[in-house]
C-alpha positions as CSV (number, residue, x, y, z in Angstrom):
1,M,39.2,48.1,-81.5
2,R,36.5,48.6,-79.2
3,G,37.3,49.9,-75.4
4,W,37.4,47.7,-72.7
5,G,34.2,49.6,-71.5
6,A,32.3,49.0,-74.7
7,G,28.8,47.5,-74.6
8,Y,28.6,48.3,-70.9
9,A,25.9,50.9,-70.1
10,A,27.1,53.7,-67.9
11,Q,26.3,53.3,-64.4
12,P,25.7,56.1,-62.1
13,C,27.9,56.5,-59.2
14,M,26.9,56.1,-55.9
15,T,27.5,59.3,-53.7
16,I,29.7,58.8,-50.7
17,P,28.7,61.0,-48.0
18,D,31.1,63.4,-46.1
19,G,32.6,61.2,-43.1
20,Y,32.5,58.1,-44.4
21,S,34.4,55.7,-42.4
22,G,34.3,52.4,-44.3
23,H,31.9,50.9,-41.8
24,V,28.6,49.7,-42.9
25,I,25.6,50.9,-41.3
26,E,23.1,48.5,-40.3
27,R,19.6,49.6,-40.8
28,P,17.5,49.7,-37.7
29,G,15.4,46.0,-37.1
30,K,15.1,42.9,-35.0
31,R,18.6,41.4,-34.1
32,P,19.0,37.5,-34.3
33,K,18.6,36.2,-30.4
34,T,21.3,34.3,-29.2
35,P,20.3,30.8,-27.8
36,R,21.1,31.9,-24.0
37,R,17.3,30.6,-23.0
38,K,17.5,27.7,-24.9
39,G,20.8,26.6,-23.7
40,F,19.9,27.1,-19.8
41,L,16.5,25.2,-20.4
42,R,18.8,22.3,-22.0
43,S,21.3,22.8,-19.0
44,L,18.4,22.9,-16.4
45,I,16.6,19.7,-17.8
46,R,20.2,18.0,-17.7
47,W,21.0,18.7,-14.2
48,L,17.4,17.4,-13.2
49,A,17.8,14.3,-15.1
50,I,21.1,13.9,-13.2
51,G,19.7,14.7,-10.0
52,A,16.7,12.4,-10.3
53,V,19.1,9.3,-11.2
54,L,21.3,10.1,-8.0
55,A,18.6,10.5,-6.1
56,W,16.7,7.0,-7.7
57,S,20.4,5.5,-7.2
58,L,20.8,6.6,-3.4
59,A,17.2,5.2,-2.6
60,A,17.9,1.6,-4.3
61,L,20.9,1.6,-2.1
62,S,19.3,2.2,0.8
63,L,17.1,-0.5,0.2
64,V,19.9,-2.6,0.2
65,A,21.4,-1.5,3.0
66,M,18.0,-2.0,4.8
67,R,18.3,-5.7,3.9
68,W,20.5,-5.5,7.3
69,I,20.1,-2.0,8.9
70,D,16.9,-0.5,10.3
71,P,15.7,2.8,8.9
72,P,15.9,5.5,11.6
73,T,13.3,7.4,10.2
74,T,11.0,7.7,7.2
75,A,9.5,10.3,4.7
76,V,6.3,9.6,6.3
77,H,7.7,11.1,9.9
78,M,9.5,13.7,8.4
79,E,6.6,14.7,6.9
80,R,4.6,15.0,10.2
81,R,7.2,16.6,12.2
82,L,6.9,19.4,9.3
83,Q,3.4,19.5,9.6
84,A,3.3,19.8,13.7
85,W,5.8,22.5,13.3
86,I,4.3,24.7,10.3
87,H,1.0,24.4,12.5
88,H,2.6,24.7,15.7
89,T,0.8,21.8,17.3
90,P,2.4,19.2,19.8
91,Y,4.0,16.2,18.4
92,H,5.2,13.0,20.4
93,E,6.4,10.3,18.3
94,R,6.1,6.5,19.6
95,Y,8.6,4.6,17.4
96,K,10.4,1.1,18.2
97,L,11.5,-1.1,16.0
98,I,11.3,-5.1,16.6
99,P,12.2,-7.9,15.1
100,L,9.2,-10.0,13.3
101,S,9.6,-12.8,15.7
102,Q,8.5,-10.5,18.4
103,I,4.9,-9.7,16.6
104,S,2.2,-11.8,16.9
105,P,1.5,-14.0,13.8
106,D,-2.2,-13.2,14.5
107,L,-1.3,-9.2,13.7
108,Q,0.9,-10.2,10.7
109,H,-2.2,-12.0,9.3
110,A,-4.5,-9.5,10.3
111,V,-2.5,-6.9,8.3
112,I,-2.0,-9.1,5.2
113,A,-5.9,-9.9,5.2
114,A,-6.6,-6.1,5.5
115,E,-4.0,-4.6,3.0
116,D,-2.9,-7.3,0.9
117,A,-4.1,-10.6,0.6
118,R,-1.8,-11.8,-2.2
119,F,1.0,-10.5,-0.7
120,Y,2.8,-14.3,-0.9
121,Q,2.1,-14.6,-4.4
122,H,2.8,-11.5,-6.3
123,H,6.0,-9.8,-7.1
124,G,5.5,-6.4,-6.2
125,F,2.3,-5.4,-7.7
126,D,-1.2,-7.2,-7.7
127,W,-2.6,-6.5,-11.1
128,H,-5.7,-8.1,-10.2
129,A,-6.5,-5.5,-7.2
130,I,-5.4,-2.6,-9.7
131,E,-7.9,-3.9,-11.8
132,I,-10.7,-3.9,-9.6
133,A,-9.7,-0.8,-8.0
134,A,-9.6,0.8,-11.5
135,E,-13.4,-0.5,-12.2
136,D,-14.4,0.6,-9.3
137,D,-13.3,4.3,-9.8
138,V,-14.7,4.4,-13.4
139,E,-18.1,3.1,-12.3
140,G,-18.2,5.7,-10.0
141,G,-18.3,3.0,-6.8
142,R,-16.4,3.2,-3.7
143,I,-12.5,3.4,-4.8
144,R,-10.6,0.7,-3.7
145,G,-6.5,0.6,-3.0
146,G,-4.6,-1.7,-5.2
147,S,-1.3,-1.0,-3.6
148,T,0.5,-4.0,-2.2
149,I,2.5,-4.1,1.1
150,T,5.7,-3.6,-0.9
151,Q,4.3,-0.3,-2.8
152,Q,3.0,1.0,0.5
153,L,6.4,0.6,2.2
154,V,8.4,2.2,-0.5
155,K,6.0,5.1,-0.5
156,N,6.4,5.8,3.4
157,L,9.9,5.2,3.2
158,F,10.8,7.4,0.4
159,F,7.7,9.6,-0.8
160,G,5.6,10.1,2.4
161,T,1.8,10.4,1.9
162,G,1.7,12.9,-1.2
163,R,-0.1,12.0,-4.7
164,S,1.3,12.5,-8.0
165,V,2.3,11.1,-11.2
166,L,6.0,11.4,-10.8
167,R,5.6,9.7,-7.2
168,K,3.8,6.7,-8.5
169,G,6.4,6.5,-11.3
170,A,9.3,6.3,-9.2
171,E,7.7,4.1,-6.7
172,A,7.1,1.5,-9.5
173,T,10.7,1.6,-10.1
174,L,11.6,1.0,-6.8
175,V,9.0,-1.9,-6.0
176,P,11.2,-4.5,-8.2
177,V,14.1,-3.5,-6.1
178,A,12.6,-4.0,-2.5
179,E,11.1,-7.4,-3.7
180,V,14.4,-8.7,-4.9
181,V,16.9,-7.5,-2.3
182,L,14.6,-7.5,0.7
183,G,12.6,-10.3,-0.1
184,K,9.1,-11.0,1.6
185,R,9.8,-11.4,5.3
186,R,12.0,-8.4,5.8
187,I,9.3,-6.3,3.8
188,L,6.7,-7.5,6.1
189,E,8.9,-6.7,9.2
190,L,9.9,-3.2,8.1
191,Y,6.3,-2.6,7.1
192,L,5.2,-3.6,10.3
193,N,7.7,-1.6,12.1
194,E,7.4,1.5,9.8
195,V,3.5,2.0,9.2
196,E,1.8,4.7,10.6
197,W,-0.7,3.9,13.2
198,G,-2.1,6.8,14.3
199,P,-0.9,10.5,15.3
200,G,2.7,9.8,16.2
201,I,2.6,6.3,16.3
202,Y,4.6,4.3,14.2
203,G,4.9,0.4,14.1
204,A,3.0,-2.4,15.7
205,D,4.8,-2.3,19.2
206,A,3.8,1.4,19.8
207,A,0.4,0.7,18.3
208,C,-0.5,-2.4,20.5
209,H,1.0,-0.5,23.7
210,T,-0.9,2.6,22.6
211,Y,-4.5,1.1,21.9
212,C,-4.3,-2.5,23.6
213,R,-2.1,-1.8,26.7
214,T,0.1,-5.2,25.5
215,S,3.2,-5.9,23.4
216,A,3.2,-6.8,19.8
217,R,4.0,-10.6,20.7
218,N,1.1,-11.3,22.9
219,I,-1.7,-9.3,21.1
220,G,-5.0,-11.3,20.3
221,R,-7.0,-12.5,17.1
222,E,-9.6,-9.9,17.7
223,Q,-7.3,-7.1,18.7
224,S,-5.3,-7.5,16.0
225,A,-8.2,-7.5,13.3
226,Q,-9.3,-4.2,14.8
227,L,-5.5,-2.8,14.4
228,A,-5.6,-3.8,10.8
229,A,-8.7,-2.1,10.4
230,I,-7.5,1.5,10.9
231,L,-4.4,1.2,9.0
232,P,-6.1,2.7,5.3
233,L,-7.0,5.7,7.6
234,P,-5.0,5.9,10.7
235,L,-5.3,9.2,11.7
236,K,-9.0,9.2,11.8
237,R,-10.4,5.8,12.6
238,R,-9.8,4.2,16.0
239,P,-9.7,0.3,16.7
240,D,-12.7,0.3,19.2
241,R,-14.9,1.8,16.6
242,M,-13.9,-0.7,13.7
243,N,-16.0,-3.7,14.7
244,K,-17.6,-4.2,11.4
245,Y,-14.6,-3.9,9.6
246,S,-12.4,-6.0,11.6
247,A,-15.0,-8.8,11.5
248,I,-14.9,-8.8,8.0
249,I,-11.1,-8.9,8.5
250,L,-11.5,-12.2,10.7
251,E,-13.4,-13.9,8.2
252,R,-10.6,-13.1,5.7
253,M,-8.0,-14.7,7.7
254,R,-9.9,-17.7,8.4
255,Q,-10.7,-18.1,4.5
256,M,-6.5,-17.8,3.9
257,G,-6.5,-20.6,6.6
258,W,-5.2,-18.5,9.5
């Protein structure tokens, strides 16, 4: 009878070195990396997303509250204060909120004619104006703004004067909220009270007293058009130098039945 080991070739035995402890000695090489960096990035993205959702929710709730409560300040106000502090320049803020009933209809109409002629027709976005602005940009002509009064109000309240794709995206999500919870009359009232009309000059009442030495209730048609003419560049323009553009605004008001 053949032995148990018959048919198997004899294999040489491996010599065990002296002092062998039974542990496997790893050869030098690359160790597998722990996924700490990937986990950190996932955690960071998750917390950034949560922060963005919370910030948006707070802004949306603020818009709901503004249906009845006047905002004490805006992102533009805070931005100007910070700029003055950084550059060590004097800063005096003139800011008084008044009801829409105390703002002359001529000034209301002039601002709408200058800034957002379809204010009462659109629901926050004027796609026709946006298309015209895009065409002017592509053709290399003078760039025309396509932002509505609602968009400008949201920007002034929460985002300041900076421009970025992220800011535009966040603004676009809040515009429908403003249209629904505030309504046209309250949007116009807040805009006329919050908009920047010059260095440290915010709102219709401050603008009328500063430039025209009169109240927002008593300002006339021509003066209203001159004030509306400086809104696109309030830090660079002055009403008494805007006769040409103010004449265009007056003609728009006439065409709109005002």
